[in-house]
N, C-alpha and C positions, 0 to 999 in steps of 0.2 A: 532539396531535402534529402536528408540522411533517413534510414530505417534505425529505430531502436527497439529494444525488447529488455525488460527487465522484471524479474519477478521478487516481490516483497516478502522473501521468506522471513519467517520466524527464526531468532536467534538460539543459538544452542542452549541456552539458558532455560528457556519455554519447555523445550523438549525434557531437560531434568526436571522441570516441575511437573509436567503431566506424568513422568515417571514417579515421581514421589507422589504424586496424588493416586496414582495405582496404587503402589505399594502400601499406602495409608487405608484405602478402602480394602485390601487384603488384610491388613492387621483388623481393621474394625470387624471384619465378618470372619476372623479366626476363632473365635469363641463358639460359633455357629458349628463348626467341624472343617476338614481339609478340603470337601469339595466345593461348598459356599465361599471359603476363602480365595480358592482357585479362581471361581468364578466372578467373584467380585474384583480381583487381582487382573484377570485377562478383560473384564466386560469395562471395568473403569479405566484401564488402560487402553482400551479401543476408543471408547469416548473421548479421553482425554488428548489421544493421538489425532483424533478427527477434527476436534475443536480447534488445537494448534495449527494442523495442516490447512484447514478451510481459512482460518484467520490469516495465515502467510500465503496463500495462494492468489493473491490479488496480482493483476499485472498490470505495466505501463508497457503499452508499444505505439510508434509510430509507424503507421504501415497505409500505403494506398494512399497517401492523401490525409488521414485521418489520425488522431490522437484518440487511442483506446485506452481508457483508464478504468480499471474495474468493469463495472457494467455501462459505463458511459463511452459514446462514441461522439467526437467532436470533429467535423470538417476542419482542416488546418487553416481554410480560407476565412473560417469565423474566428480565427486567433490571432490576438496582436502580439506583441512582445512579450518574451519570456525571460524570467529573472531566475538567475541561480541563486539560491538562498544558503549561506550558512547557517550553522547550529544557533547563533544568537538571532539572527534575521528569521528563520524559520520559526522560532519559538515564539517570538512577536505576532508573526502573521496567523501562527495556529490560536493564539489567546488574544490579546487587549487590540490587536490590529484586525482581527478578522471581521469580515462582514457574513453575516448570519446567512445572507444569499449565495454566497461562493460555493463551489463543489468543490469538497475536501475529500482527497483519497490519503486520509491520515494513517500514518503507524508509528506509535508512540517509541519503538525502538530503534527508528530510523531517525537521526538528528538534523539532516539537510533536506531540502525540499527545492521546487520548482513552483514557481507564482507565474501564470501565464492570464494575460488579460484577454476577455473575451471581448469581441468587438462586434458581434452580431447584434444589430439594434433590436432585432425581435426577441433576442433571450435575455431574460432579466440577471443573469447572473454575470457579476461583474468580473470575477476571475476564478481560476481553475488552480488548487492549491494541490501539488503532489508531492507526498513523502518519496524520496529517492535516495539511492545510495551515491547515484552518480549525476549530481544536478548539472554540472556542465556540460556534459555529454547530451543530456535530454535538452537543455537549452539549445544546444547546437543543433540537435535533431529536429528542433521544431521551426529554425530559421528558415524562411522561403527560401529556395534555389534561385540563385542569381538569373536574371533573364540570359537569353541566347545571346550573344556576339558584345557581351559586356568584356 
């Protein structure tokens, strides 16, 4: 098993939208004076940046025999086949083919994904859906290592 680490950072366009929101708040507060305008600009910018940063801080890692996706930590032994999904397949699995019991770490700005079957009979989750920019690398990292001597 290979190690894998990816942060699902927000795209540049989201940061530009956050900056535009801060400028808009500053313009709204401009009739109240320079100090309120600057406070709205800085405060709005900080809040917008914090929101974009928090949403884009999700991580997917395969380390020490576990898949760590956001807040979930799943032992690789409890996982089955990993399927790399292109943009069309990923859209299907996050919409009309989706199972409401599935664990999904979904980011709308990332078109590709990996779907990993959950084989643990104690777990009602049928599969894990993970948005990723590198679906083949993640699927490879989740494959069990071949037994020694093969």
